[in-house]
DRENVOLUM-605936 format. One record per atom (N, C-alpha, C): atom name; x negated, y negated, z; residue number from 1. Coordinates in Angstrom, 1 decimal, always signed. Layout:
BEGIN
ATOM  a      x      y      z   k
ATOM CA      X      Y      Z NUM
...
//
This chain:
BEGIN
ATOM  a      x      y      z   k
ATOM  N  -92.2 -155.0  -49.8   1
ATOM CA  -93.5 -155.9  -48.7   1
ATOM  C  -94.6 -156.0  -49.8   1
ATOM  N  -95.2 -157.7  -49.3   2
ATOM CA  -95.5 -158.4  -49.3   2
ATOM  C  -97.0 -158.0  -49.5   2
ATOM  N  -98.0 -158.7  -49.9   3
ATOM CA  -99.2 -158.3  -50.1   3
ATOM  C  -99.7 -158.3  -49.0   3
ATOM  N  -99.6 -159.3  -48.3   4
ATOM CA -100.6 -159.5  -46.8   4
ATOM  C -100.0 -158.7  -45.7   4
ATOM  N  -98.7 -158.6  -46.0   5
ATOM CA  -98.4 -157.4  -45.1   5
ATOM  C  -99.3 -155.7  -45.1   5
ATOM  N  -99.0 -155.7  -46.8   6
ATOM CA  -99.6 -154.1  -46.7   6
ATOM  C -101.2 -154.8  -46.8   6
ATOM  N -102.2 -155.4  -46.5   7
ATOM CA -103.2 -156.1  -46.4   7
ATOM  C -103.8 -155.8  -45.0   7
ATOM  N -102.9 -156.5  -44.2   8
ATOM CA -102.5 -156.4  -42.6   8
ATOM  C -102.3 -154.8  -41.8   8
ATOM  N -101.8 -154.4  -43.0   9
ATOM CA -101.3 -153.1  -42.5   9
ATOM  C -102.3 -152.1  -42.7   9
ATOM  N -102.7 -152.3  -44.0  10
ATOM CA -103.8 -150.8  -44.4  10
ATOM  C -105.2 -151.6  -43.9  10
ATOM  N -105.2 -153.1  -43.0  11
ATOM CA -107.3 -153.0  -42.7  11
ATOM  C -106.5 -152.6  -41.0  11
ATOM  N -105.5 -151.9  -40.5  12
ATOM CA -104.8 -151.9  -39.0  12
ATOM  C -106.6 -150.8  -39.0  12
ATOM  N -106.3 -150.2  -39.7  13
ATOM CA -107.7 -148.7  -39.4  13
ATOM  C -108.9 -148.8  -40.7  13
ATOM  N -110.0 -148.4  -39.6  14
ATOM CA -111.4 -148.5  -40.3  14
ATOM  C -111.2 -146.6  -40.7  14
ATOM  N -112.5 -146.2  -41.5  15
ATOM CA -112.2 -144.7  -42.1  15
ATOM  C -112.0 -143.9  -41.0  15
ATOM  N -112.6 -144.3  -39.5  16
ATOM CA -113.3 -143.5  -38.8  16
ATOM  C -112.0 -143.8  -37.6  16
ATOM  N -112.8 -145.1  -37.3  17
ATOM CA -112.2 -145.9  -35.7  17
ATOM  C -110.9 -146.4  -36.3  17
ATOM  N -109.9 -146.8  -35.1  18
ATOM CA -109.1 -148.1  -35.5  18
ATOM  C -109.9 -148.8  -34.7  18
ATOM  N -109.0 -150.5  -35.0  19
ATOM CA -109.7 -151.6  -34.7  19
ATOM  C -109.7 -152.1  -33.4  19
ATOM  N -108.4 -151.2  -32.2  20
ATOM CA -108.4 -151.1  -31.2  20
ATOM  C -109.1 -150.7  -30.9  20
ATOM  N -109.7 -149.8  -31.2  21
ATOM CA -111.0 -149.1  -30.6  21
ATOM  C -112.0 -149.6  -31.0  21
ATOM  N -111.8 -149.9  -32.3  22
ATOM CA -113.8 -150.7  -32.1  22
ATOM  C -113.6 -152.3  -31.7  22
ATOM  N -112.5 -152.9  -30.7  23
ATOM CA -112.3 -153.4  -30.1  23
ATOM  C -112.2 -153.6  -28.5  23
ATOM  N -112.3 -152.0  -27.9  24
ATOM CA -112.6 -151.6  -26.6  24
ATOM  C -113.9 -151.2  -26.5  24
ATOM  N -114.8 -151.0  -28.2  25
ATOM CA -116.4 -150.3  -27.4  25
ATOM  C -116.5 -151.8  -27.7  25
ATOM  N -116.4 -153.2  -28.0  26
ATOM CA -116.9 -154.3  -27.9  26
ATOM  C -117.1 -154.9  -26.6  26
ATOM  N -115.8 -154.4  -26.2  27
ATOM CA -115.7 -155.1  -24.7  27
ATOM  C -116.1 -154.5  -23.2  27
ATOM  N -116.1 -152.4  -23.9  28
ATOM CA -116.7 -152.4  -22.7  28
ATOM  C -118.2 -152.6  -22.4  28
ATOM  N -119.0 -152.8  -24.1  29
ATOM CA -120.7 -152.6  -24.5  29
ATOM  C -120.9 -154.4  -24.2  29
ATOM  N -120.5 -154.8  -23.8  30
ATOM CA -120.3 -156.2  -23.5  30
ATOM  C -121.3 -156.8  -22.5  30
ATOM  N -121.1 -156.4  -21.7  31
ATOM CA -122.1 -156.7  -20.6  31
ATOM  C -123.4 -156.2  -20.6  31
ATOM  N -123.1 -155.2  -21.5  32
ATOM CA -124.5 -154.0  -21.0  32
ATOM  C -126.1 -155.1  -21.1  32
ATOM  N -126.4 -155.6  -21.7  33
ATOM CA -128.0 -156.4  -21.8  33
ATOM  C -127.9 -157.1  -20.3  33
ATOM  N -127.1 -157.8  -19.5  34
ATOM CA -127.0 -158.1  -18.5  34
ATOM  C -127.3 -157.4  -17.2  34
ATOM  N -126.8 -156.0  -17.7  35
ATOM CA -127.2 -154.9  -16.8  35
ATOM  C -128.0 -154.2  -16.8  35
ATOM  N -128.5 -154.2  -17.9  36
ATOM CA -129.9 -153.7  -18.1  36
ATOM  C -131.2 -155.3  -17.5  36
ATOM  N -130.8 -156.2  -17.9  37
ATOM CA -131.1 -156.8  -17.5  37
ATOM  C -131.6 -157.4  -15.6  37
ATOM  N -130.3 -157.2  -15.1  38
ATOM CA -130.3 -156.5  -13.9  38
ATOM  C -131.0 -155.6  -13.2  38
ATOM  N -130.8 -154.3  -14.1  39
ATOM CA -131.0 -153.3  -13.4  39
ATOM  C -133.0 -152.9  -13.5  39
ATOM  N -133.4 -153.6  -14.6  40
ATOM CA -134.2 -153.3  -15.1  40
ATOM  C -135.3 -155.2  -14.2  40
ATOM  N -134.9 -155.5  -13.7  41
ATOM CA -136.0 -156.8  -13.5  41
ATOM  C -136.4 -157.2  -14.6  41
ATOM  N -136.2 -157.3  -15.4  42
ATOM CA -136.7 -158.2  -16.4  42
ATOM  C -137.2 -159.0  -16.6  42
ATOM  N -138.0 -159.8  -16.5  43
ATOM CA -138.5 -161.0  -17.0  43
ATOM  C -138.8 -161.6  -18.7  43
ATOM  N -138.9 -163.0  -18.3  44
ATOM CA -138.9 -162.9  -20.6  44
ATOM  C -139.8 -163.2  -20.7  44
ATOM  N -140.9 -163.5  -20.3  45
ATOM CA -142.3 -163.6  -20.6  45
ATOM  C -143.1 -162.0  -20.0  45
ATOM  N -142.4 -161.2  -20.1  46
ATOM CA -143.2 -159.6  -19.2  46
ATOM  C -142.5 -158.5  -20.1  46
ATOM  N -143.0 -157.2  -19.9  47
ATOM CA -142.4 -156.4  -20.5  47
ATOM  C -141.6 -155.3  -19.3  47
ATOM  N -140.5 -155.0  -19.7  48
ATOM CA -140.0 -155.1  -18.5  48
ATOM  C -140.2 -153.6  -18.1  48
ATOM  N -140.3 -153.3  -16.4  49
ATOM CA -141.4 -152.5  -15.6  49
ATOM  C -140.0 -151.3  -16.4  49
ATOM  N -139.2 -151.4  -16.6  50
ATOM CA -137.7 -150.0  -17.0  50
ATOM  C -137.7 -150.2  -18.2  50
ATOM  N -138.4 -149.6  -19.1  51
ATOM CA -138.2 -149.9  -20.4  51
ATOM  C -137.1 -149.3  -21.1  51
ATOM  N -136.7 -148.1  -21.2  52
ATOM CA -136.1 -147.3  -21.0  52
ATOM  C -134.7 -147.8  -20.8  52
ATOM  N -134.6 -148.2  -20.0  53
ATOM CA -133.3 -148.7  -19.5  53
ATOM  C -132.7 -150.1  -20.3  53
ATOM  N -134.1 -150.6  -19.8  54
ATOM CA -133.8 -152.2  -20.6  54
ATOM  C -133.7 -151.9  -21.9  54
ATOM  N -134.4 -151.1  -23.1  55
ATOM CA -133.6 -151.0  -24.3  55
ATOM  C -132.8 -149.9  -24.7  55
ATOM  N -132.4 -149.3  -24.1  56
ATOM CA -131.1 -148.1  -23.9  56
ATOM  C -129.5 -149.6  -23.4  56
ATOM  N -129.9 -150.5  -23.0  57
ATOM CA -128.4 -151.1  -22.4  57
ATOM  C -128.4 -152.2  -23.6  57
ATOM  N -130.0 -152.8  -24.0  58
ATOM CA -130.0 -153.7  -24.9  58
ATOM  C -129.5 -153.3  -26.4  58
ATOM  N -129.4 -152.4  -26.6  59
ATOM CA -129.2 -151.1  -27.8  59
ATOM  C -127.5 -151.0  -27.6  59
ATOM  N -127.4 -150.6  -26.9  60
ATOM CA -125.3 -150.4  -26.0  60
ATOM  C -125.4 -151.6  -27.0  60
ATOM  N -125.2 -152.6  -26.1  61
ATOM CA -124.8 -154.0  -26.1  61
ATOM  C -124.8 -154.0  -27.5  61
ATOM  N -125.6 -154.2  -28.5  62
ATOM CA -125.7 -154.5  -30.1  62
ATOM  C -124.9 -153.1  -30.1  62
ATOM  N -124.2 -151.8  -29.9  63
ATOM CA -123.7 -151.5  -30.4  63
ATOM  C -122.0 -151.9  -30.2  63
ATOM  N -121.7 -152.8  -28.9  64
ATOM CA -120.7 -153.5  -28.6  64
ATOM  C -120.3 -154.7  -30.5  64
ATOM  N -121.3 -155.4  -30.3  65
ATOM CA -121.2 -156.6  -31.1  65
ATOM  C -121.0 -156.1  -32.7  65
ATOM  N -121.9 -154.2  -33.1  66
ATOM CA -121.9 -154.6  -34.2  66
ATOM  C -119.8 -153.6  -34.4  66
ATOM  N -119.2 -152.9  -33.1  67
ATOM CA -118.0 -152.1  -33.3  67
ATOM  C -116.4 -153.3  -33.8  67
ATOM  N -117.3 -154.7  -32.8  68
ATOM CA -116.3 -156.2  -32.7  68
ATOM  C -116.4 -156.7  -33.8  68
ATOM  N -117.8 -156.4  -34.7  69
ATOM CA -117.9 -157.4  -36.2  69
ATOM  C -116.5 -156.4  -37.4  69
ATOM  N -117.5 -155.2  -37.1  70
ATOM CA -116.4 -153.8  -38.2  70
ATOM  C -115.2 -154.3  -37.6  70
ATOM  N -114.6 -154.3  -36.8  71
ATOM CA -112.9 -155.0  -36.0  71
ATOM  C -112.8 -155.5  -36.9  71
ATOM  N -114.0 -157.0  -37.0  72
ATOM CA -113.4 -158.2  -37.6  72
ATOM  C -113.6 -157.8  -38.8  72
ATOM  N -114.4 -157.5  -39.8  73
ATOM CA -114.2 -157.2  -40.7  73
ATOM  C -112.6 -156.3  -41.6  73
ATOM  N -112.4 -155.5  -40.4  74
ATOM CA -111.0 -154.5  -40.8  74
ATOM  C -110.1 -156.2  -41.2  74
ATOM  N -110.3 -156.8  -40.0  75
ATOM CA -109.3 -157.2  -40.0  75
ATOM  C -109.4 -158.4  -40.9  75
ATOM  N -110.4 -159.0  -41.6  76
ATOM CA -110.7 -160.0  -42.7  76
ATOM  C -110.3 -161.5  -41.7  76
ATOM  N -110.9 -161.5  -40.5  77
ATOM CA -110.5 -162.3  -39.8  77
ATOM  C -111.5 -163.7  -40.6  77
ATOM  N -113.0 -163.5  -40.9  78
ATOM CA -113.9 -164.4  -41.8  78
ATOM  C -113.2 -164.1  -43.1  78
ATOM  N -112.4 -164.3  -43.8  79
ATOM CA -111.9 -164.4  -44.9  79
ATOM  C -112.0 -162.4  -45.1  79
ATOM  N -111.7 -162.5  -46.7  80
ATOM CA -111.6 -161.2  -47.5  80
ATOM  C -112.9 -161.5  -48.9  80
ATOM  N -113.2 -162.7  -48.9  81
ATOM CA -114.2 -162.9  -50.4  81
ATOM  C -115.4 -162.8  -50.6  81
ATOM  N -116.4 -162.7  -51.7  82
ATOM CA -117.7 -162.5  -51.8  82
ATOM  C -118.5 -163.4  -50.1  82
ATOM  N -117.9 -164.6  -50.0  83
ATOM CA -119.1 -164.4  -48.7  83
ATOM  C -119.0 -164.4  -47.6  83
ATOM  N -118.0 -163.8  -47.0  84
ATOM CA -117.1 -163.2  -45.9  84
ATOM  C -118.6 -161.7  -46.2  84
ATOM  N -118.1 -161.1  -47.6  85
ATOM CA -119.0 -159.5  -47.6  85
ATOM  C -120.3 -160.0  -47.1  85
ATOM  N -120.8 -160.9  -47.4  86
ATOM CA -121.9 -161.7  -47.6  86
ATOM  C -122.3 -161.4  -46.0  86
ATOM  N -122.0 -162.4  -45.3  87
ATOM CA -121.9 -162.9  -43.8  87
ATOM  C -121.7 -161.4  -43.4  87
ATOM  N -121.1 -160.2  -43.6  88
ATOM CA -121.3 -159.6  -42.5  88
ATOM  C -121.7 -158.6  -42.5  88
ATOM  N -122.6 -158.6  -44.0  89
ATOM CA -123.5 -157.7  -44.5  89
ATOM  C -125.1 -158.3  -43.5  89
ATOM  N -125.2 -159.3  -44.1  90
ATOM CA -126.4 -160.7  -43.4  90
ATOM  C -125.7 -160.0  -41.5  90
ATOM  N -125.0 -160.2  -41.2  91
ATOM CA -124.7 -160.0  -39.2  91
ATOM  C -124.6 -158.5  -39.1  91
ATOM  N -124.5 -157.6  -39.7  92
ATOM CA -124.6 -156.1  -39.3  92
ATOM  C -126.5 -155.7  -40.0  92
ATOM  N -127.2 -156.5  -40.4  93
ATOM CA -128.3 -155.9  -40.7  93
ATOM  C -128.7 -156.6  -39.6  93
ATOM  N -128.8 -157.5  -39.6  94
ATOM CA -129.8 -158.8  -38.4  94
ATOM  C -129.4 -157.6  -36.8  94
ATOM  N -127.9 -157.2  -36.3  95
ATOM CA -127.6 -156.5  -35.8  95
ATOM  C -128.6 -154.9  -35.2  95
ATOM  N -129.1 -154.1  -36.3  96
ATOM CA -129.6 -153.1  -36.2  96
ATOM  C -130.9 -153.7  -36.5  96
ATOM  N -131.2 -154.5  -37.6  97
ATOM CA -133.1 -155.6  -36.5  97
ATOM  C -133.2 -155.1  -35.6  97
ATOM  N -132.0 -155.7  -34.5  98
ATOM CA -132.3 -156.2  -33.0  98
ATOM  C -132.4 -154.9  -31.8  98
ATOM  N -131.6 -153.4  -32.8  99
ATOM CA -131.6 -152.7  -32.2  99
ATOM  C -133.1 -151.8  -32.5  99
ATOM  N -133.6 -151.8  -33.8 100
ATOM CA -135.7 -151.1  -34.0 100
ATOM  C -136.0 -152.3  -33.0 100
ATOM  N -135.4 -153.5  -32.4 101
ATOM CA -136.4 -154.1  -31.5 101
ATOM  C -137.0 -153.5  -30.1 101
ATOM  N -135.0 -153.3  -29.6 102
ATOM CA -135.3 -152.5  -28.8 102
ATOM  C -135.6 -151.0  -28.6 102
ATOM  N -135.9 -150.1  -29.8 103
ATOM CA -136.5 -149.0  -30.1 103
ATOM  C -138.1 -148.7  -29.6 103
ATOM  N -138.5 -150.7  -30.8 104
ATOM CA -139.7 -150.4  -30.2 104
ATOM  C -140.2 -151.2  -29.1 104
ATOM  N -139.7 -151.9  -28.6 105
ATOM CA -139.6 -152.4  -27.4 105
ATOM  C -140.5 -151.5  -25.8 105
ATOM  N -139.4 -150.0  -26.5 106
ATOM CA -139.6 -148.8  -25.5 106
ATOM  C -140.8 -148.3  -25.6 106
ATOM  N -140.4 -147.5  -27.0 107
ATOM CA -141.7 -147.0  -27.7 107
ATOM  C -143.2 -147.7  -27.6 107
ATOM  N -143.7 -148.7  -27.9 108
ATOM CA -144.7 -149.5  -27.4 108
ATOM  C -144.4 -150.8  -27.3 108
ATOM  N -144.4 -150.6  -25.9 109
ATOM CA -144.0 -152.3  -24.8 109
ATOM  C -145.3 -153.3  -25.3 109
ATOM  N -146.6 -153.1  -25.5 110
ATOM CA -147.7 -153.5  -25.1 110
ATOM  C -148.0 -154.0  -26.7 110
ATOM  N -147.4 -153.1  -27.7 111
ATOM CA -148.1 -154.1  -28.5 111
ATOM  C -147.5 -155.5  -29.1 111
ATOM  N -148.2 -156.1  -30.1 112
ATOM CA -148.1 -157.3  -30.7 112
ATOM  C -146.7 -156.9  -31.6 112
ATOM  N -145.8 -157.9  -32.1 113
ATOM CA -144.9 -157.4  -33.5 113
ATOM  C -145.7 -157.8  -34.6 113
ATOM  N -145.9 -156.9  -35.2 114
ATOM CA -146.4 -157.7  -36.8 114
ATOM  C -145.4 -157.3  -37.9 114
ATOM  N -145.3 -157.9  -38.9 115
ATOM CA -144.2 -157.8  -39.9 115
ATOM  C -142.7 -157.2  -39.5 115
ATOM  N -142.4 -156.2  -40.0 116
ATOM CA -141.3 -155.8  -40.1 116
ATOM  C -140.7 -156.0  -38.5 116
ATOM  N -142.1 -155.6  -37.2 117
ATOM CA -141.2 -155.5  -36.6 117
ATOM  C -141.0 -157.5  -35.8 117
ATOM  N -141.8 -158.1  -35.9 118
ATOM CA -141.9 -159.9  -36.3 118
ATOM  C -140.7 -159.7  -36.5 118
ATOM  N -140.0 -159.4  -37.2 119
ATOM CA -138.6 -159.2  -37.9 119
ATOM  C -137.8 -158.9  -36.9 119
ATOM  N -137.8 -158.0  -36.9 120
ATOM CA -136.8 -157.2  -35.6 120
ATOM  C -136.7 -158.1  -34.5 120
ATOM  N -137.8 -158.8  -34.2 121
ATOM CA -138.3 -159.2  -32.4 121
ATOM  C -137.1 -160.5  -33.0 121
ATOM  N -137.7 -161.1  -34.0 122
ATOM CA -137.0 -162.3  -34.2 122
ATOM  C -135.1 -162.4  -34.3 122
ATOM  N -134.7 -160.8  -35.1 123
ATOM CA -133.3 -160.7  -35.4 123
ATOM  C -132.2 -161.0  -33.6 123
ATOM  N -132.1 -160.4  -33.0 124
ATOM CA -132.2 -161.0  -31.9 124
ATOM  C -131.7 -162.0  -31.5 124
ATOM  N -132.1 -162.9  -31.5 125
ATOM CA -131.7 -164.6  -31.4 125
ATOM  C -130.5 -164.9  -32.6 125
ATOM  N -131.4 -164.6  -33.9 126
ATOM CA -130.7 -164.9  -35.0 126
ATOM  C -129.4 -164.3  -34.8 126
ATOM  N -129.2 -162.8  -34.9 127
ATOM CA -128.0 -162.0  -34.2 127
ATOM  C -126.9 -163.4  -34.1 127
ATOM  N -127.5 -163.7  -32.6 128
ATOM CA -126.3 -164.6  -31.4 128
ATOM  C -126.4 -166.1  -31.8 128
ATOM  N -127.6 -166.7  -33.0 129
ATOM CA -126.7 -167.7  -33.4 129
ATOM  C -126.3 -168.3  -34.8 129
ATOM  N -126.0 -166.6  -35.6 130
ATOM CA -125.4 -166.1  -36.6 130
ATOM  C -123.9 -166.3  -36.4 130
ATOM  N -123.3 -166.1  -35.3 131
ATOM CA -122.4 -166.3  -34.5 131
ATOM  C -121.6 -167.8  -35.3 131
ATOM  N -122.2 -168.8  -34.6 132
ATOM CA -121.4 -170.1  -34.7 132
ATOM  C -121.2 -169.7  -36.9 132
ATOM  N -122.0 -169.7  -37.3 133
ATOM CA -121.5 -169.4  -38.9 133
ATOM  C -120.4 -168.5  -39.1 133
ATOM  N -120.2 -167.0  -38.1 134
ATOM CA -118.8 -166.6  -38.0 134
ATOM  C -117.8 -167.2  -37.6 134
ATOM  N -118.1 -168.0  -36.3 135
ATOM CA -117.2 -168.9  -36.2 135
ATOM  C -116.3 -169.8  -36.8 135
ATOM  N -117.3 -170.3  -37.5 136
ATOM CA -117.0 -171.3  -38.8 136
ATOM  C -115.6 -170.7  -39.7 136
ATOM  N -116.5 -169.6  -40.2 137
ATOM CA -115.7 -169.0  -41.0 137
ATOM  C -114.1 -168.2  -40.6 137
ATOM  N -114.4 -167.8  -39.6 138
ATOM CA -113.5 -167.0  -38.8 138
ATOM  C -112.0 -168.8  -38.7 138
ATOM  N -112.5 -169.8  -38.3 139
ATOM CA -111.5 -170.9  -38.3 139
ATOM  C -111.4 -171.6  -40.0 139
ATOM  N -112.2 -171.1  -40.6 140
ATOM CA -111.7 -171.4  -42.2 140
ATOM  C -111.1 -170.4  -42.7 140
ATOM  N -111.1 -169.1  -42.4 141
ATOM CA -109.8 -168.2  -43.3 141
ATOM  C -108.7 -168.3  -42.4 141
ATOM  N -108.4 -168.6  -40.8 142
ATOM CA -107.3 -168.9  -40.8 142
ATOM  C -106.0 -167.9  -39.7 142
ATOM  N -106.7 -166.7  -40.0 143
ATOM CA -106.2 -165.5  -39.7 143
ATOM  C -106.0 -166.0  -38.5 143
ATOM  N -107.0 -165.6  -37.3 144
ATOM CA -106.6 -166.1  -35.9 144
ATOM  C -106.1 -167.0  -36.0 144
ATOM  N -105.8 -167.6  -34.6 145
ATOM CA -105.2 -168.6  -34.6 145
ATOM  C -105.2 -169.2  -32.4 145
ATOM  N -105.1 -170.4  -32.3 146
ATOM CA -105.7 -170.7  -30.6 146
ATOM  C -106.9 -169.8  -30.7 146
ATOM  N -106.8 -169.6  -28.8 147
ATOM CA -107.9 -169.0  -28.5 147
ATOM  C -108.6 -168.1  -28.9 147
ATOM  N -108.1 -166.8  -30.0 148
ATOM CA -109.2 -166.3  -30.7 148
ATOM  C -110.4 -167.1  -31.1 148
ATOM  N -110.1 -167.8  -32.1 149
ATOM CA -111.4 -168.5  -32.4 149
ATOM  C -112.3 -169.0  -31.7 149
ATOM  N -112.4 -169.0  -30.4 150
ATOM CA -113.7 -169.5  -29.4 150
ATOM  C -114.8 -168.5  -29.2 150
ATOM  N -114.3 -167.5  -28.6 151
ATOM CA -115.4 -166.2  -28.3 151
ATOM  C -116.4 -166.0  -29.2 151
ATOM  N -116.6 -166.1  -30.8 152
ATOM CA -117.3 -166.3  -31.5 152
ATOM  C -118.5 -167.6  -31.5 152
ATOM  N -117.9 -168.8  -30.3 153
ATOM CA -118.8 -170.1  -30.4 153
ATOM  C -119.3 -169.6  -29.4 153
ATOM  N -119.6 -168.9  -28.3 154
ATOM CA -119.6 -168.7  -27.1 154
ATOM  C -120.6 -167.9  -27.3 154
ATOM  N -120.8 -167.1  -27.8 155
ATOM CA -121.9 -166.3  -28.2 155
ATOM  C -122.8 -167.2  -29.0 155
ATOM  N -122.3 -167.4  -30.2 156
ATOM CA -123.3 -168.3  -30.8 156
ATOM  C -124.0 -169.6  -30.2 156
ATOM  N -123.2 -170.5  -29.4 157
ATOM CA -123.8 -171.4  -28.6 157
ATOM  C -124.7 -171.1  -27.6 157
ATOM  N -124.8 -169.7  -27.5 158
ATOM CA -125.4 -169.6  -25.3 158
ATOM  C -126.7 -169.7  -26.1 158
ATOM  N -127.9 -169.1  -26.6 159
ATOM CA -129.2 -169.8  -26.9 159
ATOM  C -129.4 -170.7  -26.7 159
ATOM  N -128.4 -172.0  -27.4 160
ATOM CA -128.6 -173.0  -27.6 160
ATOM  C -128.5 -173.6  -26.1 160
ATOM  N -127.6 -173.8  -25.9 161
ATOM CA -127.3 -173.7  -24.3 161
ATOM  C -127.9 -173.5  -23.3 161
ATOM  N -128.3 -172.2  -23.4 162
ATOM CA -129.9 -172.4  -22.5 162
ATOM  C -130.8 -172.8  -22.9 162
ATOM  N -131.1 -173.1  -24.0 163
ATOM CA -132.6 -173.6  -23.9 163
ATOM  C -132.5 -175.0  -24.0 163
ATOM  N -130.9 -175.9  -23.6 164
ATOM CA -130.6 -177.0  -23.2 164
ATOM  C -130.7 -176.6  -22.0 164
ATOM  N -129.9 -175.8  -21.9 165
ATOM CA -129.7 -176.5  -20.2 165
ATOM  C -131.6 -176.0  -18.7 165
ATOM  N -132.3 -175.6  -20.0 166
ATOM CA -134.1 -174.7  -20.1 166
ATOM  C -134.5 -176.0  -19.1 166
ATOM  N -134.5 -177.1  -20.4 167
ATOM CA -135.3 -178.4  -20.6 167
ATOM  C -134.8 -179.2  -19.6 167
ATOM  N -133.4 -179.2  -18.8 168
ATOM CA -132.9 -180.2  -18.1 168
ATOM  C -133.3 -179.4  -16.9 168
ATOM  N -132.9 -178.1  -16.3 169
ATOM CA -132.7 -177.8  -14.9 169
ATOM  C -133.7 -176.5  -15.0 169
ATOM  N -134.0 -176.1  -15.8 170
ATOM CA -135.1 -175.4  -15.6 170
ATOM  C -134.9 -173.8  -15.9 170
ATOM  N -136.0 -172.7  -16.0 171
ATOM CA -135.2 -171.2  -16.7 171
ATOM  C -134.5 -170.8  -15.7 171
ATOM  N -135.3 -170.5  -14.4 172
ATOM CA -134.8 -169.9  -14.0 172
ATOM  C -133.3 -170.0  -13.5 172
ATOM  N -133.0 -171.7  -13.0 173
ATOM CA -131.3 -172.5  -12.4 173
ATOM  C -130.6 -172.1  -14.3 173
ATOM  N -131.6 -172.1  -15.2 174
ATOM CA -130.3 -172.0  -16.7 174
ATOM  C -129.8 -170.6  -16.8 174
ATOM  N -130.9 -169.4  -16.3 175
ATOM CA -131.3 -168.1  -16.9 175
ATOM  C -129.1 -167.9  -16.8 175
ATOM  N -128.1 -168.2  -16.6 176
ATOM CA -127.1 -167.5  -16.0 176
ATOM  C -126.1 -167.7  -17.4 176
ATOM  N -126.3 -168.9  -18.0 177
ATOM CA -125.9 -169.2  -19.1 177
ATOM  C -125.1 -168.3  -20.0 177
ATOM  N -127.1 -168.0  -20.6 178
ATOM CA -127.1 -166.8  -22.0 178
ATOM  C -126.0 -166.2  -22.1 178
ATOM  N -126.2 -164.9  -21.1 179
ATOM CA -125.9 -163.6  -20.6 179
ATOM  C -124.8 -163.9  -20.0 179
ATOM  N -124.0 -165.1  -19.4 180
ATOM CA -122.3 -165.5  -19.2 180
ATOM  C -121.4 -165.3  -20.2 180
ATOM  N -122.3 -166.7  -21.5 181
ATOM CA -121.3 -166.7  -22.6 181
ATOM  C -121.4 -166.0  -23.5 181
ATOM  N -122.7 -164.6  -23.7 182
ATOM CA -122.5 -163.9  -24.6 182
ATOM  C -122.0 -162.7  -24.2 182
ATOM  N -121.7 -162.5  -22.9 183
ATOM CA -120.8 -161.5  -22.3 183
ATOM  C -119.4 -162.2  -22.4 183
ATOM  N -118.6 -163.0  -22.2 184
ATOM CA -118.0 -163.3  -21.8 184
ATOM  C -117.4 -163.5  -24.1 184
ATOM  N -118.3 -163.8  -24.5 185
ATOM CA -117.8 -164.2  -26.0 185
ATOM  C -118.0 -162.9  -25.9 185
ATOM  N -118.4 -162.0  -26.5 186
ATOM CA -118.5 -160.5  -26.9 186
ATOM  C -117.0 -159.8  -26.4 186
ATOM  N -117.1 -160.0  -24.9 187
ATOM CA -115.8 -159.5  -23.9 187
ATOM  C -114.3 -159.4  -24.8 187
ATOM  N -114.2 -161.0  -25.0 188
ATOM CA -112.9 -161.8  -25.8 188
ATOM  C -112.9 -161.0  -27.1 188
ATOM  N -113.6 -161.4  -27.7 189
ATOM CA -113.7 -160.9  -28.6 189
ATOM  C -113.4 -159.7  -29.5 189
ATOM  N -113.6 -158.9  -28.5 190
ATOM CA -113.0 -157.4  -28.7 190
ATOM  C -111.2 -157.4  -28.5 190
//
């Protein structure tokens, strides 16, 4: 058995969950952010009238993103060197800080974010835009071919696309692009 076959064979399962299970978790939880916004009637510039639903949906969404990231790491689709390890650590740190932001939004929705809470608040957009770097790493590593290279870019470019369209057609009209791109990106990533 060649080294490559051994790596792929051994990387097919994490210590607790298989990559298929992690991918399925990512797929199932990918629409949670959208569902949280829909059912909680969340406005971008207002606190949610249903902070528990919004926060729980956000946490579930981020757990799905973390599951997809873990499967990608197990499969070494971003590479197997030090850079890939650092990228994974930064990615997971951003996702868990964003989860902390969801907890904070539920526990104290009217307080201003300072210090660590301000960093946690910025982790949401950071973790999405970081997917552009993840997409570049996927392309450079060359493990995935064809359409499998696209999902990370869908997630990564969702926020810039939203802001670009916002300036052209307004926030309400552009509001569909971000949830559509991240849900499609994380679902197909799974």
